N, CA and C atoms as an extended XYZ file, in Angstrom:
282
Properties=species:S:1:pos:R:3:atomname:S:1:resname:S:1:resid:I:1 pbc="F F F"
N       -60.150      102.167       26.350 N   MET     1
C       -61.280      101.865       25.504 CA  MET     1
C       -60.881      100.712       24.590 C   MET     1
N       -61.739       99.706       24.519 N   LYS     2
C       -61.469       98.521       23.713 CA  LYS     2
C       -62.306       98.586       22.430 C   LYS     2
N       -61.666       98.384       21.297 N   THR     3
C       -62.358       98.371       20.017 CA  THR     3
C       -62.901       96.976       19.753 C   THR     3
N       -64.211       96.862       19.586 N   ILE     4
C       -64.849       95.598       19.254 CA  ILE     4
C       -64.801       95.408       17.746 C   ILE     4
N       -65.202       96.423       17.036 N   GLU     5
C       -65.079       96.495       15.585 CA  GLU     5
C       -65.168       97.959       15.211 C   GLU     5
N       -64.889       98.287       13.971 N   GLU     6
C       -64.906       99.679       13.543 CA  GLU     6
C       -66.280      100.277       13.832 C   GLU     6
N       -66.324      101.334       14.607 N   GLY     7
C       -67.576      101.992       14.954 CA  GLY     7
C       -68.208      101.499       16.248 C   GLY     7
N       -67.556      100.548       16.938 N   LEU     8
C       -68.101      100.033       18.199 CA  LEU     8
C       -66.959       99.857       19.193 C   LEU     8
N       -67.053      100.595       20.279 N   TYR     9
C       -66.017      100.589       21.303 CA  TYR     9
C       -66.661      100.345       22.658 C   TYR     9
N       -65.923       99.706       23.555 N   VAL    10
C       -66.425       99.428       24.894 CA  VAL    10
C       -65.489      100.068       25.908 C   VAL    10
N       -66.097      100.724       26.892 N   HIS    11
C       -65.331      101.344       27.975 CA  HIS    11
C       -66.195      101.339       29.233 C   HIS    11
N       -65.664      100.804       30.312 N   ASN    12
C       -66.353      100.766       31.615 CA  ASN    12
C       -67.753      100.154       31.524 C   ASN    12
N       -67.908       99.104       30.732 N   GLY    13
C       -69.176       98.394       30.659 CA  GLY    13
C       -70.231       99.009       29.756 C   GLY    13
N       -69.856      100.017       28.964 N   PHE    14
C       -70.800      100.648       28.046 CA  PHE    14
C       -70.204      100.697       26.653 C   PHE    14
N       -71.088      100.590       25.652 N   ALA    15
C       -70.673      100.630       24.255 CA  ALA    15
C       -70.818      102.055       23.728 C   ALA    15
N       -69.881      102.447       22.878 N   TYR    16
C       -69.870      103.774       22.276 CA  TYR    16
C       -69.571      103.629       20.797 C   TYR    16
N       -69.778      104.699       20.066 N   GLY    17
C       -69.470      104.720       18.642 CA  GLY    17
C       -70.737      104.762       17.804 C   GLY    17
N       -70.546      104.831       16.491 N   VAL    18
C       -71.691      104.989       15.591 CA  VAL    18
C       -72.621      103.787       15.625 C   VAL    18
N       -72.103      102.589       15.813 N   LEU    19
C       -72.961      101.407       15.879 CA  LEU    19
C       -73.792      101.399       17.162 C   LEU    19
N       -73.201      101.790       18.259 N   ALA    20
C       -73.945      101.880       19.521 CA  ALA    20
C       -75.004      102.973       19.427 C   ALA    20
N       -74.672      104.092       18.797 N   ASP    21
C       -75.638      105.175       18.618 CA  ASP    21
C       -76.819      104.719       17.771 C   ASP    21
N       -76.550      103.958       16.721 N   ALA    22
C       -77.627      103.444       15.864 CA  ALA    22
C       -78.534      102.493       16.645 C   ALA    22
N       -77.954      101.653       17.470 N   ALA    23
C       -78.754      100.726       18.279 CA  ALA    23
C       -79.631      101.493       19.268 C   ALA    23
N       -79.097      102.533       19.867 N   LEU    24
C       -79.881      103.347       20.801 CA  LEU    24
C       -81.027      104.058       20.084 C   LEU    24
N       -80.781      104.545       18.854 N   ARG    25
C       -81.847      105.192       18.090 CA  ARG    25
C       -82.950      104.192       17.738 C   ARG    25
N       -82.567      102.969       17.344 N   ARG    26
C       -83.565      101.933       17.045 CA  ARG    26
C       -84.375      101.593       18.289 C   ARG    26
N       -83.703      101.503       19.425 N   PHE    27
C       -84.381      101.200       20.681 CA  PHE    27
C       -85.394      102.291       21.009 C   PHE    27
N       -84.993      103.549       20.885 N   ALA    28
C       -85.891      104.671       21.189 CA  ALA    28
C       -87.068      104.703       20.220 C   ALA    28
N       -86.824      104.472       18.930 N   GLU    29
C       -87.899      104.460       17.938 CA  GLU    29
C       -88.889      103.333       18.227 C   GLU    29
N       -88.389      102.189       18.623 N   THR    30
C       -89.271      101.077       18.979 CA  THR    30
C       -90.141      101.455       20.169 C   THR    30
N       -89.580      102.143       21.135 N   GLY    31
C       -90.359      102.607       22.282 CA  GLY    31
C       -91.482      103.543       21.859 C   GLY    31
N       -91.182      104.455       20.926 N   ARG    32
C       -92.215      105.367       20.434 CA  ARG    32
C       -93.313      104.592       19.706 C   ARG    32
N       -92.907      103.591       18.907 N   ARG    33
C       -93.896      102.775       18.195 CA  ARG    33
C       -94.790      102.010       19.169 C   ARG    33
N       -94.190      101.457       20.210 N   LEU    34
C       -94.975      100.705       21.191 CA  LEU    34
C       -95.923      101.619       21.959 C   LEU    34
N       -95.488      102.822       22.260 N   ASP    35
C       -96.383      103.784       22.922 CA  ASP    35
C       -97.590      104.084       22.039 C   ASP    35
N       -97.345      104.323       20.737 N   ARG    36
C       -98.443      104.581       19.808 CA  ARG    36
C       -99.384      103.382       19.717 C   ARG    36
N       -98.800      102.184       19.643 N   LEU    37
C       -99.618      100.973       19.572 CA  LEU    37
C      -100.540      100.856       20.781 C   LEU    37
N      -100.002      101.127       21.950 N   GLN    38
C      -100.801      101.004       23.161 CA  GLN    38
C      -101.909      102.049       23.222 C   GLN    38
N      -101.647      103.220       22.661 N   GLU    39
C      -102.671      104.261       22.631 CA  GLU    39
C      -103.767      103.946       21.616 C   GLU    39
N      -103.399      103.310       20.502 N   GLU    40
C      -104.341      103.042       19.418 CA  GLU    40
C      -104.866      101.607       19.418 C   GLU    40
N      -104.537      100.817       20.407 N   ALA    41
C      -104.898       99.397       20.430 CA  ALA    41
C      -106.400       99.172       20.335 C   ALA    41
N      -107.187      100.036       20.940 N   ASP    42
C      -108.642       99.865       20.919 CA  ASP    42
C      -109.238      100.026       19.524 C   ASP    42
N      -108.525      100.691       18.642 N   THR    43
C      -109.035      100.919       17.292 CA  THR    43
C      -108.565       99.847       16.302 C   THR    43
N      -107.775       98.884       16.772 N   MET    44
C      -107.208       97.854       15.894 CA  MET    44
C      -107.793       96.485       16.196 C   MET    44
N      -107.813       95.671       15.160 N   THR    45
C      -108.157       94.260       15.361 CA  THR    45
C      -106.930       93.570       15.956 C   THR    45
N      -107.116       92.356       16.441 N   ASP    46
C      -105.981       91.601       16.977 CA  ASP    46
C      -104.916       91.383       15.904 C   ASP    46
N      -105.350       91.096       14.688 N   ALA    47
C      -104.400       90.863       13.597 CA  ALA    47
C      -103.607       92.127       13.284 C   ALA    47
N      -104.280       93.273       13.258 N   GLN    48
C      -103.579       94.527       12.996 CA  GLN    48
C      -102.586       94.845       14.106 C   GLN    48
N      -103.015       94.644       15.341 N   LEU    49
C      -102.136       94.901       16.476 CA  LEU    49
C      -100.932       93.970       16.452 C   LEU    49
N      -101.166       92.689       16.138 N   PHE    50
C      -100.064       91.738       16.041 CA  PHE    50
C       -99.082       92.166       14.953 C   PHE    50
N       -99.603       92.548       13.794 N   TYR    51
C       -98.741       92.949       12.678 CA  TYR    51
C       -97.893       94.163       13.048 C   TYR    51
N       -98.516       95.148       13.677 N   GLN    52
C       -97.767       96.343       14.069 CA  GLN    52
C       -96.740       96.033       15.158 C   GLN    52
N       -97.080       95.151       16.080 N   MET    53
C       -96.132       94.735       17.114 CA  MET    53
C       -94.958       94.007       16.465 C   MET    53
N       -95.270       93.107       15.558 N   TYR    54
C       -94.232       92.354       14.850 CA  TYR    54
C       -93.294       93.311       14.113 C   TYR    54
N       -93.867       94.295       13.441 N   ARG    55
C       -93.039       95.269       12.708 CA  ARG    55
C       -92.160       96.093       13.640 C   ARG    55
N       -92.688       96.492       14.780 N   ALA    56
C       -91.904       97.273       15.744 CA  ALA    56
C       -90.730       96.448       16.270 C   ALA    56
N       -90.986       95.196       16.605 N   LEU    57
C       -89.902       94.331       17.098 CA  LEU    57
C       -88.892       94.027       16.008 C   LEU    57
N       -89.373       93.855       14.782 N   LYS    58
C       -88.473       93.583       13.660 CA  LYS    58
C       -87.570       94.793       13.396 C   LYS    58
N       -88.141       95.987       13.534 N   HIS    59
C       -87.344       97.209       13.387 CA  HIS    59
C       -86.213       97.228       14.414 C   HIS    59
N       -86.539       96.847       15.638 N   TYR    60
C       -85.536       96.862       16.701 CA  TYR    60
C       -84.466       95.805       16.487 C   TYR    60
N       -84.868       94.583       16.185 N   THR    61
C       -83.896       93.498       16.073 CA  THR    61
C       -83.188       93.470       14.731 C   THR    61
N       -83.772       94.088       13.721 N   GLN    62
C       -83.269       94.044       12.355 CA  GLN    62
C       -83.121       92.606       11.864 C   GLN    62
N       -84.010       91.764       12.300 N   GLY    63
C       -83.967       90.362       11.912 CA  GLY    63
C       -85.309       89.718       12.171 C   GLY    63
N       -85.296       88.409       12.249 N   GLU    64
C       -86.530       87.676       12.480 CA  GLU    64
C       -87.009       87.871       13.914 C   GLU    64
N       -88.316       87.844       14.059 N   VAL    65
C       -88.946       88.036       15.364 CA  VAL    65
C       -89.713       86.766       15.720 C   VAL    65
N       -89.646       86.395       16.963 N   ASN    66
C       -90.391       85.247       17.446 CA  ASN    66
C       -91.874       85.637       17.515 C   ASN    66
N       -92.702       84.963       16.712 N   ALA    67
C       -94.132       85.283       16.662 CA  ALA    67
C       -94.801       85.057       18.012 C   ALA    67
N       -94.324       84.088       18.766 N   THR    68
C       -94.890       83.825       20.089 CA  THR    68
C       -94.661       85.018       21.012 C   THR    68
N       -93.484       85.613       20.924 N   GLN    69
C       -93.184       86.785       21.744 CA  GLN    69
C       -94.098       87.952       21.361 C   GLN    69
N       -94.281       88.169       20.064 N   ALA    70
C       -95.161       89.248       19.612 CA  ALA    70
C       -96.588       89.000       20.096 C   ALA    70
N       -97.064       87.755       20.006 N   SER    71
C       -98.416       87.412       20.469 CA  SER    71
C       -98.566       87.659       21.965 C   SER    71
N       -97.547       87.306       22.723 N   HIS    72
C       -97.578       87.513       24.174 CA  HIS    72
C       -97.701       89.004       24.499 C   HIS    72
N       -96.942       89.831       23.806 N   LEU    73
C       -97.005       91.268       24.055 CA  LEU    73
C       -98.371       91.838       23.663 C   LEU    73
N       -98.941       91.328       22.573 N   VAL    74
C      -100.276       91.767       22.164 CA  VAL    74
C      -101.296       91.396       23.231 C   VAL    74
N      -101.198       90.188       23.773 N   ARG    75
C      -102.128       89.770       24.836 CA  ARG    75
C      -102.002       90.671       26.060 C   ARG    75
N      -100.770       91.064       26.397 N   GLN    76
C      -100.583       91.966       27.537 CA  GLN    76
C      -101.252       93.313       27.286 C   GLN    76
N      -101.102       93.824       26.084 N   ILE    77
C      -101.736       95.106       25.746 CA  ILE    77
C      -103.251       94.974       25.839 C   ILE    77
N      -103.791       93.888       25.326 N   ARG    78
C      -105.242       93.671       25.365 CA  ARG    78
C      -105.759       93.560       26.796 C   ARG    78
N      -104.929       93.070       27.706 N   ARG    79
C      -105.323       92.969       29.126 CA  ARG    79
C      -105.190       94.297       29.867 C   ARG    79
N      -104.641       95.291       29.193 N   GLY    80
C      -104.475       96.596       29.811 CA  GLY    80
C      -103.157       96.768       30.533 C   GLY    80
N      -102.246       95.840       30.357 N   ILE    81
C      -100.930       95.943       30.982 CA  ILE    81
C      -100.081       96.899       30.140 C   ILE    81
N       -99.563       97.913       30.774 N   ARG    82
C       -98.765       98.923       30.072 CA  ARG    82
C       -97.346       98.397       29.893 C   ARG    82
N       -96.888       98.338       28.637 N   LEU    83
C       -95.520       97.917       28.342 CA  LEU    83
C       -94.599       99.120       28.487 C   LEU    83
N       -93.569       98.978       29.271 N   GLU    84
C       -92.583      100.039       29.457 CA  GLU    84
C       -91.371       99.743       28.592 C   GLU    84
N       -90.947      100.713       27.831 N   TRP    85
C       -89.814      100.546       26.931 CA  TRP    85
C       -89.046      101.856       26.962 C   TRP    85
N       -88.265      102.061       27.986 N   SER    86
C       -87.531      103.319       28.134 CA  SER    86
C       -86.108      103.149       27.626 C   SER    86
N       -85.705      104.106       26.820 N   ALA    87
C       -84.372      104.054       26.202 CA  ALA    87
C       -83.320      104.622       27.151 C   ALA    87
N       -82.214      103.910       27.322 N   PRO    88
C       -81.131      104.438       28.154 CA  PRO    88
C       -80.326      105.486       27.395 C   PRO    88
N       -79.527      106.262       28.113 N   ASP    89
C       -78.663      107.243       27.481 CA  ASP    89
C       -77.428      106.607       26.868 C   ASP    89
N       -76.978      105.534       27.497 N   THR    90
C       -75.817      104.805       26.985 CA  THR    90
C       -76.162      103.331       26.883 C   THR    90
N       -75.460      102.637       26.027 N   LEU    91
C       -75.747      101.229       25.765 CA  LEU    91
C       -74.905      100.341       26.673 C   LEU    91
N       -75.548       99.656       27.633 N   PRO    92
C       -74.781       98.737       28.489 CA  PRO    92
C       -74.212       97.585       27.648 C   PRO    92
N       -73.052       97.140       28.032 N   CYS    93
C       -72.381       96.077       27.286 CA  CYS    93
C       -71.875       95.027       28.270 C   CYS    93
N       -72.173       93.777       27.982 N   ALA    94
C       -71.749       92.695       28.875 CA  ALA    94
C       -70.284       92.387       28.694 C   ALA    94
C-alpha cells in the first residue's frame, strides 16, 4: 500500500483511507441530489434547475464549477435524458 498523503492510500489501483471515504460520500450525495433534481425538474424554472445543478456539482467538486457544464446537464434533463450517477464501492485511482 502506497501512502499518497495522510488519510489517502493507494493499493491495486484503488484509493483508501478517510479522504477516499469522504470523496465517495460526496459522490453518493451528489447522485442523490441529481436524482431529486430529475424528479422535481418539472416544478422548477430553468434558473432554479440551473442553480440546483450548480450547487450539486459544487458540492461534489468542492470548488468552482464550469457554468457551461451545468447548463449542458440542465438541457439534458429538460430533454428527458436521464442522468446516471452511480457511486462505486471503492474509489478508482489512476
